[in-house]
N, C-alpha and C positions, 0 to 999 in steps of 0.2 A: 504494499499500499504506499503510495507517494505521500510523503509528509507536506502538509500545507500549514503556513505560518498563520497564527492567530493575530487578530487585529485588536489592539487595546490603545486607543488614541483619544486625546481631548477633542472638544468640539471644533476648534479652528484646525487642529492638525489633521482631523479626518477629512478635511476638504482636499488634502493632497491626493486623495484617491481618484478625484475627478479627472485631472489632466492625465494621470496615469492610464486610466481606462480609455480615455479619449484617444490617446496615441495608439493604444492596442487596437481599438475598434477601427481607427483610421488606417492602420497598417493592413487590415484585412480587406479593405475596399478595393474595388477593381481600378479606381483612379484616385488614389490617396493624396492628401496634402503632404503627408510625411510617412516615412517607413521606419518603424522602430521595433525590431524584433525582440529587443531586450524588455520593452514594455509588455509585450505578449507573454514573455516568460515569467515575468513578475506577477502579472495578473493571475496566471495559471497556479503560481506558487503561493497565493494567499488565499485564505479561507474567509471570503467575503461576498456578500450578495451584490455583486456588480450588476446583475441583471436589472436592478431597479432604476439604473441610469439608462437602459436601452431605449433608443428612440429619441433621447434627449438632444435637442439642437444645440444645447450649450456645450456639449462635448466638442463639437467642431470649433466652437469659439475658443476653448481652452487650448486646442491644438494650433490654431492661428496665432493666438498670443504667444505660445512657446516658440513659434517660428520667428516672430518679431525679436524676441529676446535673443534667440540663437543667432540671428543675423547680426545683432550688435556685438555679442561675444565673439562671433567668428572674425568679425572686422577687427577687434581689438587683438585677437591672436595673430592675425595677418601682419599687424603692425609691430606686435610684441610677442613673438613665438615662444619666449621663454618666460614671459610674465605669469602672473597669478591671478586666477579667477576664484572669486569667493561667492559661493552660493549660499544666500541667506534664506532659511526655510527651504532647505534642499529637498525635504520630503523624500519621495521615491523617484525624483526626476533622474533621467538618464542622459542629461546634458554632456556629462564627460564622455560617455560612450559615443554620443553623436559628434562631438567637436574635438576630441583629444588630438593634437598635432604630433604627439611623440615627445615633445619637449617642454610643454607648458606645466605649470603647477596648478593644483586645484585643492581648494579647502571647502568642505561641505558643513555648514553649520545649521543645527536645528535644536528643538527642545529634546529633552531626554527621551520622552516616549516615542517620538518620531525617530530619533537617532538610534534607539535600540532596535527598532523594526529594520531601519536601514542597514545597520550592521549585519543583519542575518542574510541580507540579500546583495550586499556589495562589499568589496574588499579594498583596503587601503594599500598604498604602495609608497615608494620613495617620492613620488610626485603628487600623491593624493592622500588627504588626510580628513578625518571626520571629527567634528567637535560638537559635544552635546552642551549647548548653552543657549541661553536667550540673547537675541541681538541687543537687547537693552542693558545687558551686563557688560562688565568690563573685562573679564578674564580671557576672553577669546582674542583680544586685540594683540596681545603679546604673542599668542601662538601663531596667528597670521603673519606677523612681522618676521618670523622664522623663514618665511618663503620670500623669494625675490620679487621686487617690484618691476614694473609697475602693476597696479592692481586694478581689476574690474570687479565691482561688487553688483550682484544682480539679486534683486529681491522680488521674485515673481509671486504675486498673490500672497504677500506677506504683510507689509506695512498697513494695508487696509483693513487688517484685523486687529491692529493696535489702536489705542487711543491717540489722538492727535499729539499729546504731550510726549508719549512714548515713541511715536513715529519721528517727531522732532528730535528727540534725545538720540535715537539711533542714527539718523542722518547726520546729526551734528557730530556724533562720535566718530563716525567714518570720516567725514570731511576734516576734522580736527587732527585725527590719528594718521590719515593717509591723504595728505594734501594734493598729491599729483595723481590721484586715481580717477576712476569714472564709476558712476552709480546709476543703475537703471532700476526703476520700480514703477508700479502701476498706481493709479488713482481713480477713486469713484467721485462722481459730482453729487451735488445735493439732490438731484432728481431720484437717483438710485436709493439714497438713504430714505427720503420721504416715502418711497414706494416699496421699501424693503419688505414690510410685512405683507402687503399685497402680492408681491412678486414671489416670495417663498411659499405662498399658499397656491400658486398656479400649479396645476397638475403636473406639468412637464419640466419644472424647474428643479435641479438636483439639490439645490440648497434647501428646498422644501423638506427634504428627507434628513437634514442635518440641523444641529442647534447653534451653529456658528452664526455671529452677527457682525455686521459692519459698524465700525465704531466712529469714523470721521469722514469728512467730505472735503474735496478740493476741486472747484470748478475751473480754476486756472492754475495749471502747474507752475507758471512763473512765480506764483506766490511763495513757492518753496525756496526761491532764491533768497529769501529774507531769513530763512531759518538759520543760516550760518555764513559767515564771510567766505566768499570763494565758490559758493555753489552757483553754477550757471546752467540753465536749461539749454541744451544743444539740439534736442529732437523731441517731438511729441506726436504721437499718432492714435487714431483710433483703430479699432479692428477693420473698419471700412476703408481706411486710408493707410495701409501698410507701406513700408518703404518700397521703393520701385522694384528692387531686387526679389523682395519676398512676393510682391504682387505678381510679377511676370512669371515666377516658378509656380504659382498655384495652378490646379487643374482648371480647365476652361469653365466648368460648371460653378466653380467657386468664385472665380473672377466675375462671372455673370451676376453673382449674388451680392456682391459688395455694394452696388448702388442701393440696393433694397435694404441691407443692412444699415447703410448710412443714413437712411431716413428715420430709423428707430431712435426714440429719445434715450434708450438705455445704452445704445451704441455711441451717441454723441456725448453722454456723461461719463463714459469709461475711457481712460487714456493711458497709454504706455509711454513712459518718459525716460530720457537719457540725459544725465547731468554730469558736467565736467566739474571737478572739485579743484578749480583753481580760477584765477581772476582773468585769465586770458583765453577762455574757450571761444572757439569759432563755431558757427552754425554748420549743421551737417544733416544728412538724411539718415 
């Protein structure tokens, strides 16, 4: 009998299963946005009722979100092949497997319950380490500094589950401790918070099946530049307006859906943002 890992996660941490399953489902499609065989393996190795997410259109959104973050990380690694990527709230993401260039360094940070599960499914190496800690703590900073710069910090679907005070604290700590680095994270607008209860009660929304809640809103990501000296917004996209390289690589049917997605208020209120943590950042896509 094949052993399957049990799931014991907190409310916010349990949301890590949505993008994992989304990539597994996408991989099996005839014309997928992304192919991730490792995600398929992990879904099969976990004892969890993933079927409750079947047919949910939000799964495709989580895959597209991941592709945009992947695009930014891949660009960083092309410019800095020996640099360090720090995944905040790594969950069960397979970004290292997707983007490893053979010379980069990788740090995966998550809360202890998530990291306990991750350690059962992934292995550390001389270029890859896992840290069980909260991004709002201080201890992880010294451990990341053991790896060579420059650094790219990616917090996919993480800071949105913090209070605004904790999100500010996390971004400020990164900006203050790693002043020549890059930070990418997503933000929800006020529309999404106002409609949170109604949205999670909709029959086809995966968050309806979980108890995680969104804590703060940001309609204009440029406001985050005021959080700490040196934070500069260099790119911001909705899921309907991904970077050109991401958009052109999508299957035809998905490209055709983008204008429809763009008309939805929830799409307009959700943004993926790239920040340079110095005072001389230039605009980029």
